C-alpha positions as CSV (number, residue, x, y, z in Angstrom):
1,A,25.8,-4.1,74.3
2,R,26.0,-3.5,70.5
3,C,29.0,-1.1,70.9
4,E,30.6,-3.8,73.1
5,R,30.3,-6.4,70.3
6,Y,31.7,-3.9,67.8
7,S,34.6,-3.2,70.1
8,K,35.3,-6.9,70.4
9,G,35.2,-7.2,66.7
10,V,37.8,-4.3,66.4
11,L,40.1,-6.2,68.9
12,N,39.8,-9.3,66.7
13,C,40.8,-7.3,63.6
14,N,43.7,-5.9,65.5
15,Q,44.9,-9.4,66.3
16,A,44.5,-10.4,62.7
17,I,46.5,-7.4,61.5
18,R,49.3,-8.3,63.9
19,L,49.4,-11.8,62.5
20,S,49.1,-10.6,58.9
21,P,49.9,-6.9,58.3
22,K,48.9,-7.0,54.6
23,L,45.5,-8.6,55.1
24,V,43.0,-6.4,53.3
25,R,39.9,-7.9,54.8
26,A,41.1,-7.1,58.4
27,Y,41.5,-3.4,57.6
28,L,38.2,-3.4,55.6
29,Y,36.2,-5.1,58.5
30,R,37.9,-2.9,61.1
31,G,37.0,0.2,59.1
32,C,33.4,-1.0,58.9
33,L,33.2,-1.6,62.6
34,K,34.7,1.8,63.4
35,Y,32.0,3.3,61.1
36,S,29.4,1.5,63.2
37,L,31.0,3.0,66.3
38,R,30.9,6.5,64.6
39,L,34.6,6.8,64.6
40,Y,34.6,8.1,61.1
41,E,38.1,9.5,60.9
42,H,39.6,6.2,62.2
43,A,37.4,4.3,59.8
44,I,38.6,6.4,56.8
45,K,42.2,5.7,57.8
46,D,41.7,1.9,57.9
47,L,39.8,1.8,54.6
48,S,42.5,4.0,53.0
49,I,45.2,1.5,54.2
50,A,43.1,-1.3,52.7
51,L,43.0,0.5,49.4
52,Q,46.8,1.0,49.4
53,I,47.1,-2.8,49.7
54,D,44.4,-3.5,47.1
55,P,43.4,-0.5,45.0
56,S,40.6,-2.6,43.3
57,C,38.7,-3.3,46.5
58,S,35.3,-1.8,45.7
59,H,33.8,-2.4,49.1
60,A,36.6,-0.3,50.7
61,Y,35.7,2.6,48.4
62,Y,32.0,2.2,49.1
63,N,32.4,2.2,52.9
64,R,34.9,5.1,52.8
65,A,32.3,7.1,50.7
66,L,29.8,6.5,53.5
67,C,32.3,7.8,56.0
68,Y,32.8,10.9,53.9
69,V,29.1,11.4,53.8
70,R,28.9,11.3,57.6
71,R,31.8,13.8,57.8
72,G,30.1,16.1,55.3
73,N,32.9,15.8,52.6
74,L,30.6,15.8,49.5
75,S,33.3,15.9,46.8
76,F,35.3,13.0,48.3
77,A,32.1,10.9,48.8
78,L,31.0,11.4,45.2
79,K,34.5,10.6,43.9
80,D,34.6,7.2,45.8
81,F,31.0,6.4,44.7
82,A,32.1,7.0,41.1
83,I,35.1,4.7,41.5
84,V,32.9,2.0,42.9
85,L,30.6,2.1,39.9
86,C,33.6,1.9,37.5
87,L,35.0,-1.1,39.4
88,V,31.7,-3.0,39.5
89,S,31.0,-2.4,35.8
90,T,33.9,-4.8,34.9
91,I,32.5,-7.7,37.0
92,K,28.9,-8.8,36.8
93,N,27.6,-11.1,39.5
94,S,24.9,-11.0,42.3
95,K,27.3,-9.4,44.8
96,T,28.6,-6.6,42.6
97,Q,25.0,-6.0,41.4
98,L,23.9,-5.4,45.0
99,L,26.9,-3.1,45.6
100,E,26.1,-1.2,42.4
101,L,22.4,-0.8,43.5
102,E,23.4,0.5,47.0
103,T,25.9,2.9,45.4
104,Y,23.3,4.4,43.1
105,V,20.8,4.7,45.9
106,N,23.2,6.3,48.4
107,R,24.7,8.6,45.8
108,G,21.2,9.6,44.7
109,L,20.2,10.4,48.3
110,L,23.4,12.4,48.9
111,Q,22.7,14.5,45.7
112,Y,19.0,14.9,46.7
113,E,20.1,16.2,50.1
114,H,22.3,18.8,48.5
115,K,19.5,19.8,46.0
116,D,21.2,18.3,42.9
117,F,17.9,16.9,41.8
118,E,18.9,16.2,38.1
119,N,21.8,13.9,39.0
120,S,19.8,12.4,41.8
121,L,17.0,11.6,39.4
122,I,19.5,9.8,37.0
123,D,20.9,7.7,39.9
124,F,17.5,6.6,41.1
125,Q,16.4,5.7,37.6
126,H,19.6,3.5,37.3
127,A,18.8,1.9,40.6
128,L,15.2,1.2,39.6
129,Q,16.4,-0.4,36.3
130,L,18.8,-2.6,38.3
131,V,16.0,-3.7,40.7
132,L,13.6,-4.5,37.8
133,T,16.3,-6.6,36.0
134,S,17.5,-8.4,39.1
135,N,15.0,-11.3,38.9
136,D,14.9,-11.1,42.7
137,D,11.2,-11.0,43.7
138,K,12.0,-10.1,47.3
139,R,14.2,-7.2,46.3
140,I,11.7,-6.0,43.7
141,Q,8.9,-6.1,46.2
142,L,11.0,-4.3,48.8
143,L,12.5,-1.5,46.8
144,K,10.5,-0.9,43.6
145,H,7.7,1.3,45.1
146,K,10.2,3.3,47.2
147,L,12.4,4.1,44.2
148,I,9.3,5.1,42.1
149,Y,8.1,7.4,44.9
150,T,11.6,9.0,45.2
151,I,11.8,9.5,41.4
152,G,8.4,11.2,41.6
153,Q,9.8,13.5,44.3
154,C,12.8,14.4,42.1
155,H,10.5,15.3,39.2
156,H,8.5,17.5,41.6
157,R,11.6,19.3,42.8
158,L,12.6,19.9,39.1
159,A,9.1,21.4,38.5
160,Q,8.3,18.5,36.1
161,F,4.8,18.2,37.6
162,D,3.2,16.0,34.9
163,K,6.0,13.4,35.2
164,A,5.8,13.5,39.0
165,I,2.0,12.8,38.9
166,E,2.7,10.1,36.4
167,Q,5.1,8.4,38.8
168,F,2.7,8.7,41.8
169,I,-0.3,7.2,40.0
170,S,1.7,4.4,38.1
171,S,0.3,0.9,38.5
172,E,3.6,-0.4,40.0
173,I,3.3,1.9,43.0
174,I,-0.5,1.7,43.4
175,E,-0.2,-2.0,44.3
176,Q,1.7,-1.1,47.5
177,T,-0.9,1.4,48.6
178,T,-3.4,-1.4,49.2
179,I,-1.0,-3.2,51.5
180,D,0.7,-0.4,53.4
181,M,-1.5,2.4,54.8
182,N,1.4,4.6,55.9
183,F,2.9,4.5,52.4
184,R,-0.5,5.3,50.9
185,H,-0.7,8.4,53.1
186,D,2.8,9.5,52.1
187,L,1.9,9.0,48.5
188,W,-1.3,11.0,48.7
189,I,0.5,13.9,50.5
190,A,3.3,13.9,47.9
191,Q,0.8,13.9,45.1
192,A,-1.2,16.7,46.8
193,N,2.0,18.8,47.2
194,V,2.5,18.6,43.4
195,Y,-1.0,19.8,42.8
196,M,-0.4,22.7,45.2
197,D,2.7,23.7,43.2
198,I,0.8,23.6,39.9
199,G,-1.2,26.4,41.3
200,D,-4.5,26.6,39.4
201,D,-7.8,26.4,41.2
202,K,-8.6,22.9,40.0
203,S,-5.3,21.5,41.2
204,K,-5.6,23.2,44.6
205,L,-9.1,21.6,45.0
206,Q,-7.6,18.2,44.1
207,A,-4.8,18.8,46.7
208,T,-7.4,19.6,49.3
209,K,-9.3,16.4,48.6
210,L,-6.2,14.3,48.9
211,F,-5.2,15.8,52.2
212,E,-8.8,15.2,53.5
213,F,-8.6,11.6,52.3
214,V,-5.6,11.1,54.6
215,L,-7.3,12.8,57.5
216,H,-10.4,10.7,57.0
217,E,-8.3,7.5,57.5
218,N,-6.1,9.0,60.2
219,P,-7.4,12.2,61.9
220,L,-4.1,12.5,63.9
221,H,-1.8,12.7,60.9
222,E,0.0,16.0,61.6
223,N,1.8,16.3,58.3
224,A,-1.5,16.0,56.3
225,R,-3.3,18.4,58.6
226,L,-0.4,20.9,58.3
227,N,-0.4,20.7,54.5
228,L,-4.2,21.0,54.4
229,G,-3.8,24.3,56.4
230,Y,-1.2,25.5,53.9
231,C,-3.5,24.6,51.1
232,F,-6.4,26.5,52.6
233,R,-4.1,29.5,53.2
234,Q,-3.0,29.4,49.6
235,R,-6.6,29.3,48.4
236,G,-7.4,32.4,50.6
237,Y,-9.5,30.5,53.3
238,Y,-7.6,31.9,56.2
239,Q,-10.1,30.9,58.9
240,R,-10.1,27.3,57.8
241,A,-6.3,27.3,57.7
242,W,-6.3,28.7,61.3
243,I,-8.6,25.9,62.4
244,Q,-6.3,23.2,61.0
245,F,-3.1,24.7,62.6
246,S,-5.0,25.1,65.9
247,A,-6.1,21.4,65.8
248,I,-2.4,20.4,65.5
249,L,-1.4,22.6,68.4
250,H,-4.2,21.2,70.5
251,F,-2.6,17.8,70.4
252,N,1.0,19.0,70.1
253,P,1.6,22.5,71.6
254,S,5.3,22.4,70.7
255,H,4.8,21.9,67.0
256,V,6.9,24.8,65.7
257,R,5.8,24.7,62.0
258,A,2.2,24.9,63.1
259,L,2.9,27.8,65.4
260,E,4.7,29.6,62.6
261,A,2.0,28.9,60.0
262,R,-0.8,30.1,62.4
263,A,1.2,33.2,63.1
264,I,1.4,34.0,59.3
265,V,-2.4,33.3,58.9
266,C,-3.1,35.6,61.9
267,L,-1.1,38.4,60.3
268,Q,-2.9,37.8,57.0
269,M,-6.2,38.2,58.9
270,N,-4.8,41.5,60.3
271,H,-4.3,40.1,63.9
272,P,-0.6,41.0,64.4
273,T,-0.8,40.6,68.2
274,E,-1.9,37.0,68.1
275,A,0.8,36.3,65.4
276,F,3.4,37.8,67.7
277,I,2.3,35.6,70.5
278,D,2.5,32.4,68.3
279,L,6.0,33.3,67.1
280,N,7.3,34.0,70.6
281,Q,6.0,30.6,71.6
282,A,7.8,29.0,68.6
283,L,11.0,30.8,69.5
284,R,10.9,29.2,72.9
285,F,11.4,25.9,71.3
286,Q,13.8,27.1,68.6
287,P,15.4,30.2,69.9
288,S,18.1,30.4,67.1
289,S,15.8,29.9,64.1
290,A,16.6,32.5,61.5
291,Q,13.3,32.1,59.8
292,L,11.3,32.5,63.0
293,L,13.4,35.6,64.0
294,T,12.8,37.1,60.5
295,N,9.1,36.5,60.7
296,R,8.9,38.1,64.2
297,G,10.8,41.0,62.9
298,V,8.2,41.4,60.1
299,I,5.4,41.5,62.6
300,Q,7.2,44.1,64.8
301,Q,7.8,46.2,61.7
302,F,4.1,45.8,60.8
303,L,3.3,47.1,64.3
304,G,5.7,50.1,63.8
305,D,8.4,48.9,66.2
306,N,11.3,49.2,63.8
307,R,13.9,49.1,66.6
308,N,13.0,45.6,67.9
309,A,12.4,44.5,64.3
310,M,16.0,45.4,63.4
311,C,17.2,43.5,66.5
312,D,15.4,40.4,65.2
313,Y,16.8,40.8,61.7
314,R,20.3,41.1,63.0
315,A,19.9,38.0,65.2
316,A,18.5,36.2,62.1
317,M,21.5,37.3,60.1
318,L,23.9,36.0,62.8
319,A,22.0,32.7,63.0
320,D,22.0,32.3,59.2
321,P,24.3,34.6,57.2
322,N,22.6,33.3,54.0
323,N,19.1,34.4,55.1
324,A,18.2,36.8,52.2
325,F,14.8,37.8,53.7
326,A,16.5,39.2,56.9
327,H,19.0,41.2,54.9
328,Y,16.2,42.5,52.6
329,N,13.9,43.6,55.4
330,A,16.7,45.2,57.4
331,G,17.7,47.1,54.3
332,N,14.2,48.4,54.0
333,I,14.3,49.7,57.6
334,L,17.6,51.5,57.0
335,M,16.1,53.1,53.9
336,F,13.1,54.2,55.9
337,H,15.5,55.9,58.3
338,G,17.5,57.5,55.6
339,Q,20.6,55.3,55.9
340,F,20.9,54.7,52.2
341,P,24.6,53.6,52.0
342,Q,24.1,51.0,54.7
343,A,20.9,49.8,53.0
344,I,22.7,49.4,49.7
345,S,25.3,47.2,51.4
346,L,22.5,44.9,52.7
347,F,20.9,44.7,49.3
348,D,24.3,43.8,47.9
349,R,24.4,40.9,50.3
350,V,20.9,39.8,49.2
351,L,22.0,39.8,45.6
352,E,25.1,37.7,46.5
353,I,22.7,35.1,48.0
354,N,20.1,35.3,45.2
355,P,21.3,37.2,42.1
356,R,17.7,37.0,40.6
357,D,16.0,38.9,43.4
358,E,14.3,41.7,41.4
359,A,12.8,43.3,44.6
360,A,16.3,43.8,46.0
361,L,17.5,45.2,42.7
362,T,14.6,47.6,42.6
363,N,15.1,48.8,46.2
364,R,18.8,49.2,45.7
365,A,18.1,51.3,42.6
366,I,15.8,53.5,44.6
367,A,18.5,54.0,47.3
368,K,21.0,54.9,44.6
369,V,18.6,57.4,43.0
370,V,18.4,59.2,46.4
371,L,22.2,59.3,46.4
372,K,22.1,60.6,42.8
373,Q,23.9,57.5,41.4
374,Y,21.6,57.5,38.4
375,D,23.6,55.3,36.0
376,S,24.1,52.5,38.5
377,A,20.4,52.7,39.5
378,R,19.4,52.5,35.8
379,E,21.5,49.3,35.4
380,D,19.8,47.8,38.4
381,L,16.3,48.5,37.1
382,E,17.1,47.2,33.7
383,H,18.5,44.0,35.2
384,A,15.3,43.7,37.3
385,L,13.2,44.0,34.1
386,R,15.2,41.3,32.4
387,I,14.3,39.0,35.4
388,S,10.7,40.1,35.7
389,P,9.6,41.8,32.4
390,L,5.9,41.9,33.4
391,S,6.4,43.9,36.7
392,A,4.6,47.2,36.1
393,H,6.1,48.9,39.1
394,I,9.6,48.3,37.8
395,H,8.7,49.9,34.5
396,V,7.2,52.9,36.5
397,D,10.4,53.2,38.6
398,L,12.6,53.1,35.5
399,G,10.4,55.6,33.7
400,Q,10.7,58.0,36.7
401,L,14.4,57.6,36.7
402,L,14.7,58.3,33.0
403,L,12.5,61.3,33.4
404,T,14.9,62.6,36.1
405,M,17.8,61.9,33.7
406,N,16.0,64.0,31.0
407,E,15.2,61.1,28.7
408,P,11.5,61.6,28.1
409,Y,11.2,59.5,25.0
410,E,12.6,56.4,26.8
411,A,10.5,57.2,29.9
412,E,7.3,57.3,27.9
413,K,8.0,53.8,26.5
414,H,8.2,52.4,30.0
415,F,5.1,54.2,31.3
416,S,3.2,53.0,28.3
417,R,4.4,49.4,28.9
418,A,3.3,49.7,32.6
419,L,-0.2,50.8,31.5
420,Q,-0.4,47.7,29.2
421,I,0.4,45.5,32.2
422,R,-1.7,47.4,34.7
423,P,-4.3,49.6,33.0
424,C,-6.4,52.3,34.8
425,D,-3.6,53.5,37.1
426,P,-4.1,57.3,37.4
427,V,-0.6,57.9,38.8
428,V,1.1,56.2,35.7
429,Y,-1.1,58.4,33.4
430,K,0.2,61.4,35.3
431,W,3.8,60.4,34.9
432,R,3.4,59.6,31.2
433,G,1.8,63.0,30.8
434,D,4.9,64.5,32.4
435,A,7.1,62.6,29.9
436,R,5.0,63.7,26.9
437,S,4.9,67.3,28.1
438,K,8.6,67.5,27.6
439,Q,8.2,66.5,23.9
440,D,7.2,69.3,21.6
441,D,5.2,67.0,19.3
442,K,3.1,65.4,22.1
443,R,1.7,68.2,24.1
444,Q,-1.9,67.3,23.2
445,A,-1.3,63.6,24.2
446,A,0.1,64.9,27.5
447,L,-3.1,66.9,28.1
448,D,-5.1,63.7,27.3
449,D,-3.1,61.8,29.9
450,Y,-3.6,64.4,32.6
451,R,-7.4,64.4,31.8
452,T,-7.5,60.6,32.0
453,C,-5.6,60.8,35.3
454,V,-8.2,63.2,36.8
455,E,-11.2,61.2,35.6
456,L,-9.7,57.9,36.9
457,N,-8.9,59.4,40.2
458,D,-12.4,60.8,40.6
459,A,-13.9,57.4,39.7
460,L,-11.7,55.6,42.2
461,Q,-12.5,58.0,45.0
462,L,-16.2,57.5,44.3
463,A,-15.8,53.7,44.3
464,R,-13.9,53.8,47.6
465,K,-16.6,56.1,49.1
466,H,-19.3,53.6,48.4
467,G,-17.1,50.7,49.5
468,L,-16.8,49.1,46.1
469,I,-13.0,48.8,46.4
470,K,-10.5,49.0,49.2
471,A,-7.8,51.6,49.5
472,P,-4.5,50.1,48.1
473,T,-1.9,49.1,50.6
474,K,1.8,48.7,49.7
475,T,4.3,46.8,51.7
476,R,7.9,45.8,51.1
477,R,8.2,43.5,54.0
478,R,8.6,39.8,53.4
479,L,7.2,36.9,55.5
């Protein structure tokens, strides 16, 4: 019925245009009606004609920007929003003020959606300022708390955690929580997510309490229970996390995120078969999800089934060519099977997607070392160290390479730095001893390193024998 009314409105505009071909409002209204009918290309055409007749029609620019948003033309939408703001700045009245507010809000949402959080934050702050200075109590009551909440979310995305918390606990927003229970729950969840990202034990405990507050008021709140499970998993309470995810699946067996999260917890608890079952169930609902395919590939790789793991990684790469994890894990499988040139090409793709991935740089360097491309491997490891200077294993890898290149002085520096970051590693003492043994003036220091290596190795074996420590496990798979 609503589409029928819009269609009648379009017919009326057609009649008006036949009577007056230069009538701007007729083209403007017809464009807006076609937007409501989701005929975005036709709407853009009508609004462009309106702008040819009257280039100062700010409403035509605004509505055309909305059409561009629907069509996914980000640059054109931002250009039209900017023109609207320039036009309304010259005329100040209640109508232009409302249009300016809506422009800031819609442009902020568009930038937020495309992860441009800095510019999104600026737009929402302008919108909040307009609301507070509008002297319209109804508009202030309706929009103020929503804008403050969104500004807090922008601060969170920009890792400005203190400012985000400040927004979420401000007196202007707390007033609304006493009226609207749903908003109160959303606010508590957003605040708890900030505490989780802060990362220290006190903040994680505070996040747990906030999620539990929500569940105390509404035990069926899926988002709060899911986030509580994530929080328990982050704190290392895997069994508690599993219980939360299972509770969600009891009421909603098709909840894909809960299935995926429970699969990861099962894998962390060393139950790969149960994890595999959960991911298969999740893939029934989202068969082309690159993330789910990648995670299933990780589990199959964990179980030693590299062939099927590679099939999943390839399917994930087809579903999402920008999935860096699938490329990375597939590269590791190719390295395992000795296909180093192909592995390097996959690591190249990972670094195109994320140039600051030090793990991909390190593994590419290892593949290049096997192919005796020492200079290029050295560049990769040095680049990885610039990204992550406190990674002991990168210092060790670079030290081994320099030792192979017959540069024992430089190699010793990196082995010493690795021991400063990670003391009591017998293998690193052994490598440093090798580097010092090639220097005439450090033969005694090399013997001391070898002696320390043997003593530490004996102590570690004794500790493992009595169950004081576990044997180290190393994995390069990503989940």
